[in-house]
Structures are given as structure tokens and as C-alpha cells.
C-alpha positions as CSV (number, residue, x, y, z in Angstrom):
1,M,-32.8,11.5,-8.2
2,R,-31.4,8.5,-6.6
3,E,-27.6,8.3,-7.0
4,S,-25.8,6.1,-9.2
5,I,-22.1,6.1,-9.4
6,C,-19.6,5.1,-12.3
7,V,-16.0,4.4,-11.2
8,I,-13.6,4.8,-13.9
9,G,-10.4,2.7,-13.0
10,L,-10.7,-0.6,-11.2
11,G,-7.3,-0.6,-9.8
12,Y,-5.8,-1.1,-6.3
13,V,-8.2,2.3,-5.5
14,G,-11.2,2.2,-7.9
15,L,-12.1,-1.6,-6.6
16,P,-12.0,-1.0,-3.1
17,L,-14.2,2.3,-3.4
18,A,-16.5,0.9,-6.4
19,V,-17.5,-2.4,-3.8
20,A,-17.7,0.1,-0.7
21,F,-20.6,2.1,-2.2
22,A,-22.3,-1.0,-4.3
23,E,-23.1,-1.5,-0.3
24,K,-25.4,0.8,-0.8
25,I,-26.5,2.2,-4.2
26,P,-25.9,0.8,-7.7
27,V,-22.2,1.2,-9.0
28,V,-20.8,0.6,-12.5
29,G,-17.2,-0.3,-12.5
30,F,-15.5,0.7,-15.7
31,D,-11.5,-0.3,-17.1
32,I,-10.2,0.0,-20.3
33,N,-8.8,-3.2,-19.8
34,Q,-11.2,-6.1,-21.1
35,S,-9.2,-9.0,-19.2
36,R,-9.4,-6.9,-15.8
37,I,-13.3,-6.9,-16.2
38,D,-13.4,-10.6,-17.3
39,E,-12.1,-11.5,-14.2
40,L,-14.0,-9.5,-11.9
41,T,-17.0,-10.5,-13.3
42,R,-15.7,-13.9,-12.5
43,G,-15.4,-13.0,-9.0
44,Y,-11.6,-13.0,-8.9
45,D,-9.6,-9.5,-7.8
46,R,-5.7,-10.1,-8.9
47,T,-4.7,-7.3,-6.8
48,L,-6.1,-9.5,-3.6
49,E,-7.6,-6.3,-1.9
50,I,-11.2,-7.5,-2.5
51,E,-12.0,-11.2,-1.6
52,S,-14.5,-13.0,-3.9
53,Q,-17.2,-13.6,-1.3
54,M,-17.1,-9.4,-1.2
55,L,-17.7,-9.1,-4.8
56,S,-20.0,-11.9,-5.0
57,S,-22.2,-10.4,-2.1
58,V,-22.2,-6.7,-4.1
59,S,-22.7,-8.3,-7.3
60,G,-26.6,-7.1,-7.4
61,N,-25.3,-3.4,-7.1
62,L,-22.3,-3.8,-9.0
63,S,-21.7,-4.3,-12.9
64,Y,-18.4,-3.8,-14.9
65,T,-17.9,-2.9,-18.1
66,S,-15.1,-1.8,-20.5
67,I,-17.6,0.5,-22.6
68,L,-18.1,3.7,-20.8
69,Q,-21.5,4.2,-22.6
70,D,-23.0,2.0,-20.3
71,S,-22.6,4.6,-17.7
72,K,-24.7,6.7,-19.3
73,N,-27.3,6.6,-16.2
74,C,-25.2,7.3,-13.7
75,N,-25.2,10.8,-12.3
76,I,-21.8,10.7,-10.2
77,Y,-18.5,10.0,-12.2
78,I,-15.5,8.9,-9.7
79,I,-12.5,8.9,-11.6
80,T,-9.6,6.7,-10.0
81,V,-7.1,6.3,-12.9
82,P,-3.5,6.3,-12.4
83,T,-0.9,9.4,-12.7
84,P,2.2,8.3,-13.1
85,I,5.8,10.1,-14.2
86,D,7.4,9.7,-17.7
87,K,11.3,9.2,-18.1
88,T,12.3,12.5,-17.3
89,N,10.3,12.2,-13.8
90,R,7.8,14.9,-15.4
91,P,4.2,14.4,-14.9
92,D,2.2,12.0,-16.8
93,L,-1.5,13.4,-16.9
94,T,-2.4,11.2,-20.0
95,P,-4.8,9.2,-18.4
96,L,-6.3,11.9,-16.5
97,I,-6.9,13.6,-20.1
98,D,-7.8,10.4,-21.5
99,S,-10.7,9.6,-19.0
100,S,-11.8,13.3,-18.6
101,E,-12.6,13.4,-22.4
102,A,-14.2,10.3,-22.2
103,V,-16.5,11.1,-19.2
104,G,-17.3,14.4,-21.3
105,K,-19.1,12.4,-23.9
106,V,-21.7,10.3,-21.4
107,I,-22.3,12.9,-18.6
108,S,-25.4,14.9,-18.2
109,K,-27.0,18.2,-16.9
110,G,-26.6,18.3,-13.0
111,D,-23.7,15.3,-13.1
112,I,-20.8,15.6,-10.8
113,V,-17.4,14.7,-11.6
114,I,-15.2,13.7,-8.8
115,Y,-11.3,13.1,-9.1
116,E,-9.3,11.1,-6.8
117,S,-6.0,10.8,-8.8
118,T,-3.2,12.3,-7.1
119,V,-2.0,15.4,-9.0
120,Y,-0.6,18.9,-8.1
121,P,-2.9,22.0,-7.0
122,G,-4.6,23.4,-9.9
123,V,-4.6,19.9,-12.4
124,T,-8.5,19.5,-11.8
125,E,-10.2,22.8,-12.6
126,D,-7.2,24.2,-15.0
127,I,-6.8,21.0,-17.1
128,C,-9.5,18.3,-16.6
129,I,-12.5,20.6,-16.8
130,P,-11.7,22.4,-19.9
131,I,-11.3,19.0,-21.5
132,I,-14.6,17.8,-20.0
133,E,-16.4,21.1,-21.1
134,K,-15.0,20.5,-24.6
135,S,-16.2,17.1,-24.9
136,S,-19.5,17.4,-23.4
137,G,-20.6,21.0,-24.6
138,L,-21.5,21.5,-21.1
139,K,-20.6,24.4,-18.9
140,F,-18.8,23.7,-15.7
141,N,-20.5,24.8,-12.3
142,T,-23.6,25.4,-14.5
143,D,-24.1,22.4,-16.3
144,F,-22.0,20.0,-14.3
145,Y,-19.9,19.9,-11.3
146,A,-16.8,18.4,-9.8
147,G,-15.3,17.3,-6.9
148,Y,-11.8,16.1,-5.6
149,S,-11.1,13.6,-2.7
150,P,-7.8,12.2,-3.3
151,E,-7.2,8.5,-2.7
152,R,-5.7,6.9,0.6
153,I,-5.7,3.4,-0.2
154,N,-2.8,1.2,1.3
155,P,-2.2,-1.8,-0.9
156,G,-2.1,-4.9,1.2
157,D,-3.5,-3.4,4.4
158,K,-6.2,-5.4,5.5
159,E,-6.9,-3.6,8.8
160,R,-6.9,0.4,7.2
161,T,-9.3,-0.3,4.4
162,V,-11.0,2.1,2.4
163,T,-13.9,2.9,4.6
164,K,-11.6,3.0,7.8
165,I,-9.5,5.8,6.7
166,L,-10.5,9.3,6.9
167,K,-11.1,11.1,3.8
168,V,-10.6,14.3,2.5
169,T,-13.1,15.7,0.0
170,S,-14.1,19.1,-1.8
171,G,-16.2,20.2,-4.2
172,S,-16.5,23.0,-7.0
173,T,-19.2,24.8,-5.2
174,L,-20.0,24.9,-1.6
175,D,-23.4,23.1,-2.2
176,V,-21.7,20.7,-4.6
177,A,-19.2,20.3,-1.6
178,E,-21.3,19.3,0.8
179,K,-22.8,16.8,-1.4
180,V,-19.5,15.4,-2.1
181,D,-18.7,15.3,1.6
182,N,-22.2,13.4,2.3
183,L,-21.5,11.0,-0.4
184,Y,-18.1,9.7,1.3
185,K,-19.7,10.4,4.7
186,S,-22.0,7.2,3.9
187,I,-19.3,4.8,3.3
188,I,-16.2,6.3,5.3
189,T,-16.7,5.3,9.0
190,A,-13.6,6.8,9.9
191,G,-15.3,10.2,8.7
192,T,-14.6,13.1,6.6
193,F,-12.6,16.1,6.4
194,L,-14.1,18.9,4.1
195,A,-11.4,21.3,2.5
196,S,-11.9,24.9,1.7
197,S,-11.1,24.4,-1.8
198,I,-10.3,21.4,-4.8
199,K,-6.9,23.3,-4.8
200,V,-6.3,22.7,-1.1
201,A,-7.4,19.0,-1.3
202,E,-5.2,18.5,-4.3
203,A,-1.9,20.0,-2.2
204,S,-3.0,18.1,0.7
205,K,-2.6,14.7,-0.9
206,V,0.4,15.5,-2.7
207,I,2.6,17.0,0.5
208,E,1.5,13.6,2.7
209,N,3.7,11.4,0.4
210,T,6.2,14.0,-0.3
211,Q,6.9,14.3,3.4
212,R,7.1,10.5,4.1
213,D,9.7,10.8,0.9
214,V,11.6,13.7,2.7
215,N,11.8,11.7,6.1
216,I,12.8,8.2,4.7
217,A,15.5,9.8,2.7
218,L,16.7,11.3,6.2
219,I,16.7,7.8,7.4
220,N,18.5,6.7,4.0
221,E,21.3,9.0,4.4
222,L,21.8,8.1,8.1
223,A,22.1,4.6,7.3
224,L,24.8,5.7,4.3
225,I,26.6,7.7,7.1
226,F,26.4,4.9,9.7
227,D,27.3,1.9,7.0
228,Q,30.5,4.1,6.3
229,A,31.3,4.1,10.5
230,G,30.5,0.9,11.1
231,I,27.6,1.2,13.1
232,D,24.4,-0.7,12.7
233,T,22.1,1.7,11.8
234,K,19.2,-0.5,13.1
235,E,20.3,-0.6,16.6
236,V,21.0,3.7,16.4
237,I,17.4,3.7,15.4
238,E,16.3,1.7,18.3
239,A,18.1,3.7,20.7
240,A,16.8,7.1,19.1
241,A,13.0,6.0,19.6
242,T,13.3,5.8,22.9
243,K,12.7,9.5,23.0
244,W,8.6,10.1,22.4
245,N,8.7,12.7,19.5
246,F,11.4,10.8,17.3
247,I,9.5,9.7,14.2
248,K,10.9,5.8,13.7
249,L,11.5,5.0,10.4
250,M,14.0,2.4,8.8
251,P,16.2,2.4,5.7
252,G,15.1,1.0,2.9
253,L,13.9,1.2,-0.8
254,V,11.2,3.9,-1.8
255,G,8.7,2.6,-4.5
256,G,5.5,2.0,-5.3
257,H,2.5,4.3,-7.1
258,C,2.6,7.3,-4.2
259,I,6.2,7.9,-2.4
260,G,8.5,7.6,-5.5
261,V,6.0,9.6,-7.6
262,D,4.1,12.0,-6.3
263,P,7.0,14.3,-5.1
264,Y,7.6,14.8,-8.7
265,Y,4.2,16.5,-9.3
266,L,4.7,19.2,-6.2
267,T,8.2,19.5,-7.4
268,F,6.9,20.1,-11.1
269,K,4.4,22.9,-10.0
270,A,6.9,24.6,-7.9
271,E,9.3,25.0,-10.6
272,E,6.7,25.9,-12.9
273,L,5.7,28.7,-10.3
274,G,9.4,29.7,-10.4
275,Y,10.7,28.1,-7.3
276,K,13.4,25.3,-6.8
277,P,12.5,22.9,-4.4
278,D,16.0,21.8,-3.1
279,L,14.8,19.8,-0.2
280,I,12.6,17.6,-1.9
281,L,14.7,17.1,-5.1
282,A,17.4,16.2,-2.9
283,A,15.2,13.4,-0.8
284,R,14.4,12.4,-4.4
285,Q,17.7,11.8,-5.2
286,I,19.1,10.3,-2.1
287,N,16.1,7.4,-2.5
288,N,16.3,6.8,-5.8
289,G,20.4,6.0,-5.2
290,M,19.8,3.4,-2.6
291,A,18.8,0.7,-5.3
292,K,22.7,1.0,-6.8
293,Y,24.1,1.5,-3.3
294,V,22.4,-2.3,-2.5
295,A,23.8,-3.8,-5.3
296,E,27.5,-2.2,-5.1
297,K,27.3,-3.7,-1.1
298,T,26.3,-7.2,-2.8
299,I,29.2,-7.0,-5.3
300,K,31.8,-5.9,-2.1
301,A,30.6,-8.9,0.0
302,L,31.0,-11.2,-3.2
303,I,34.4,-10.0,-3.6
304,K,35.4,-10.2,0.1
305,A,34.0,-14.1,0.1
306,G,36.3,-14.5,-2.8
307,G,33.6,-15.1,-5.0
308,V,33.8,-14.6,-9.2
309,I,31.6,-11.8,-10.3
310,K,30.9,-12.7,-13.6
311,G,28.4,-15.3,-13.6
312,A,27.7,-15.4,-10.2
313,K,24.0,-16.4,-9.0
314,V,22.2,-14.3,-6.8
315,L,18.8,-15.1,-5.4
316,M,16.3,-11.8,-4.9
317,L,14.0,-12.4,-2.5
318,G,10.7,-10.6,-3.1
319,I,10.2,-8.0,-5.9
320,T,7.1,-6.3,-5.1
321,F,7.3,-2.6,-3.5
322,K,5.9,-3.6,-0.4
323,E,5.6,-6.4,1.8
324,D,2.5,-9.3,1.7
325,C,1.2,-7.5,-1.4
326,P,1.3,-8.3,-5.2
327,D,1.7,-4.8,-6.3
328,M,5.3,-4.0,-8.3
329,R,4.3,-0.6,-9.7
330,N,7.6,1.5,-9.6
331,T,9.5,-1.2,-7.5
332,K,12.9,-0.4,-7.1
333,V,14.1,-4.3,-6.6
334,V,14.0,-4.1,-10.2
335,D,16.9,-1.3,-10.5
336,I,18.8,-3.4,-7.9
337,I,18.6,-6.4,-10.5
338,E,19.4,-4.1,-13.8
339,E,22.5,-3.2,-11.6
340,L,23.9,-6.5,-10.7
341,K,23.1,-7.6,-14.3
342,T,25.4,-5.1,-15.6
343,Y,28.3,-6.7,-13.6
344,E,27.0,-9.9,-15.6
345,I,25.6,-11.7,-12.5
346,N,22.5,-14.0,-13.3
347,V,19.6,-13.2,-11.0
348,D,16.5,-15.4,-9.8
349,V,13.7,-13.6,-8.5
350,Y,11.6,-15.5,-6.0
351,D,8.0,-14.0,-4.7
352,P,5.1,-15.9,-3.8
353,W,2.8,-13.1,-4.0
354,V,3.3,-12.3,-7.9
355,D,1.5,-13.9,-10.2
356,K,4.4,-15.1,-12.4
357,L,2.5,-16.0,-15.7
358,E,1.4,-12.3,-15.9
359,E,4.2,-10.4,-14.7
360,K,6.1,-12.6,-16.9
361,K,4.5,-10.7,-19.9
362,H,5.8,-7.1,-18.5
363,Y,8.8,-8.3,-16.4
364,H,11.9,-10.2,-17.6
365,H,13.8,-11.0,-14.4
366,G,13.5,-14.7,-13.9
367,F,11.1,-15.5,-11.5
368,I,11.4,-19.1,-10.1
369,E,9.6,-21.4,-7.9
370,D,10.4,-22.0,-4.1
371,P,14.0,-22.0,-4.4
372,F,14.1,-23.7,-0.4
373,V,12.1,-26.7,-1.9
374,A,14.6,-26.8,-5.3
375,N,17.6,-26.6,-3.2
376,T,19.0,-24.5,-6.2
377,Q,22.9,-23.3,-4.8
378,Y,23.3,-19.1,-4.9
379,D,26.4,-17.1,-4.3
380,A,24.5,-14.3,-2.7
381,I,21.1,-13.9,-1.5
382,V,19.4,-10.5,-1.3
383,V,16.3,-10.3,0.8
384,A,14.7,-7.4,-0.8
385,V,10.8,-7.5,0.5
386,G,9.9,-7.9,4.2
387,H,7.1,-10.6,2.8
388,S,5.7,-12.7,6.2
389,Q,6.9,-16.0,4.0
390,F,10.6,-14.6,4.5
391,K,10.5,-13.6,8.2
392,K,10.2,-17.1,8.9
393,L,13.6,-18.2,7.2
394,T,16.2,-19.6,9.3
395,M,20.4,-18.8,8.7
396,E,19.9,-22.5,8.1
397,E,17.6,-22.5,5.2
398,Y,20.2,-19.6,3.9
399,E,22.8,-21.9,4.2
400,Q,20.7,-24.6,2.2
401,V,20.8,-22.6,-0.8
402,S,23.9,-21.1,-0.3
403,K,27.3,-22.3,-2.3
404,G,29.5,-22.3,1.0
405,K,29.0,-19.7,3.8
406,A,25.9,-18.2,2.9
407,I,26.1,-14.1,2.0
408,V,23.0,-12.5,2.7
409,I,22.0,-8.9,1.9
410,D,19.3,-7.8,4.3
411,I,17.3,-4.4,2.8
412,K,14.1,-5.1,5.4
413,G,15.9,-5.7,8.7
414,I,14.7,-9.3,8.8
415,V,17.5,-11.5,9.1
416,P,18.7,-12.2,12.3
417,D,22.6,-12.0,11.4
418,P,23.2,-11.0,7.7
419,T,26.5,-10.4,6.0
420,W,25.2,-6.8,5.6
421,R,22.1,-4.9,6.6
422,L,21.3,-1.6,4.9
């Protein structure tokens, strides 16, 4: 029987995957957000991951729906829904649970359900599969099968796209593992790595971003030390990076849907097993505290310049969690804004990558049009995101929108001579 795929969740992960498979075989793209389905049907992707021309080129093989029953004829279901955390930093498996229950209602005997969402080891087989069994009435590894192949999408990266990033694969039986691996091999030009089990594949994904989080936390802590010592952290890193085995990372905010979230999945499982992951939790604490530190340095710069804090106007350049990307998920720039507002400071946000009309529905942070055109005056400017547009700005342009001498707080290390740099 010819393979037919249903991709569940058409966000930053699901859509590129659906498009890649649609170049080879029929694909049904499912999302619960009807407006998302409507815009994709019109050939527009608001995440800017897939160009309209590419969507058009696969339109014969790729259909969109918000009714999962439309995927009834598919035999492979790939779940790419988010795995967020709640307000207490505990895993929120609601999207996975809901998706598993829904898939159970449409799968047939012989079908394979593949998960791509980042989870702690055991979620797929211990939580998701029993839900599918209950919902479908089918027996796992007899009537239906499972796989796990963690996503490695890098939002905004036009070079390392989904097919060019090596993919870890796994399956619930040896035969299914090989089928899952071959399925991804058909589109992943970078190749695949077949893990020995689903749990190993789950663990491999969650430690990728945990390792990066810990490494960044070290650099952030060093930056705090050097700031107190009056030493330029960027210069220190440049000097240290002359050694071949030095890992060159820069200090900054750690947000987004992965690095600032995934470690909590691992720490949750560790504590459930009776182990306290002190290093990982300490790294999270350091990285979560950077936004408050930046806000405090902004306040101190205003005071030093003789400015009034209450009622001051601050321009925030960028609000997305990374450069040249419209993704605002778990952005820590919001934390800076909220901290400044506790001092009754007025904050305007300029981000040329954000769809302002759409984002105003979810965030209320004073989005404005290009201030360098409007020539508005600010008491301080915080360069929070390293968008390509901001890298071109000169000190003359910062002076243009400043009341008196420009106070520029540079988080991304892209301003030649800022007032303060992280």
C-alpha cells in the first residue's frame, strides 16, 4: 500500500515537514486553528518558513484541514504539536494528550503514529500510546505501531532547513523502526540516525537543548562577573576563542520554544526518579534572571545620565526570541519590558519581523512603526534582538531618536559603542 501521511500541527515544525513529504507522497496537513488552515490554503505562511512559491509547487500533494476525519485514508500520522511548560515550569502535555486521543479515533489497523514533539524519556510509550489504545480500541504493536523522531527545526534558518539536518529516528519494533527510518531517509538529504529505542531518541532530543542551556548559563554568569569587574565580556570571549577547543558562545537572553523549555522536561523526569538535577536547575535560574539584570542596568544608565525614571520613554528594538525570525514564543524580551514597567517606564516596541496586527491580539507592549522614520524621541534604547536591520544602524541614527546623548543598552553585541553591553 502506498504511504499517505497526515501531519498534525502546522507550525514551525509541522509545515516544513509536510511540504518536504508532499514533494514525494500525498500529505494531509491538520491544524486545530482554522485561520492557519485558511492562510495556508491561500498560499501564505505567517511563520515565513515556507515561501508561497514552494506551497504552490506541492499543492497537488498537500491538502489542509481542521477536521481530522479528513485524514482517515492516511496510514502514517506524524504529531508535531507543541510541548510547553505551565506557570510552575512543569511539563504541559495537554497538546500531546489531545492529539493522541484524536488520532486514536481515526487510525486503522497497521497504521504508524510518529511523535516529533520534545518530551522526557517515556512520554511516548507510557503516556501517549495508552491514550491511543483507549481511544481506538486497537492494541499497540499488534494493530498499530509507533515511532519517535525528534524535530530539529531551526526557525529563521534558511540554510539548515528540515531536509538538511540529520534526523534521529526510532520505532516501537525493529521492523517499524526500519520503516520509520526509511520514511525519513526519503526526504532527509543529511541522513538519519536510527536510535536503539524510542526512549533513547526521546532522551537524545531533550539533552540537546539542555546542554546548550547550561553552556549559555555559564557564559551569562561569566558576563555578570566581568560586568562587575568592569571588563568587556565580548573582548574576553574573543581572546579565549583563540584556543581551538573553546566553545564560543555569547551572553544573552534564553527564550524560544526549545532551550528555555526543554530542560524543565528533563528535570521533571529526574526529580520524579528521585534525583535532583542541581546544575540544570541552576542554569535555568541564571538564564531566567538575565532579563531582570538588563532592565536594572537600563535603569542605572538612566539615573547616571540624570534622567527621571518615572514616565521615561524606552525604545525596545526587537521582541522576537531570535534574529531575523517572527517567532515570539517564550521571548524573554517581554520580561525586560514588564520589569521596566514596574518602574512606570513607557516602552515602545519596534520589530520589523512581527505581524503587529496579529501579535497585538496576544501581546500588549506598544508596537510601533519605524521610529527612525517617525523621529520619535526616547530616553534610552535597548537593542534586544540582532535583526539584520538593526545591525545596519549607526550611532548617528541612535542619536536621532534620543533625547540628548543616546543611552544605548546592547544585549546582542551589535552596537559599536553602546552605553552598556551585556
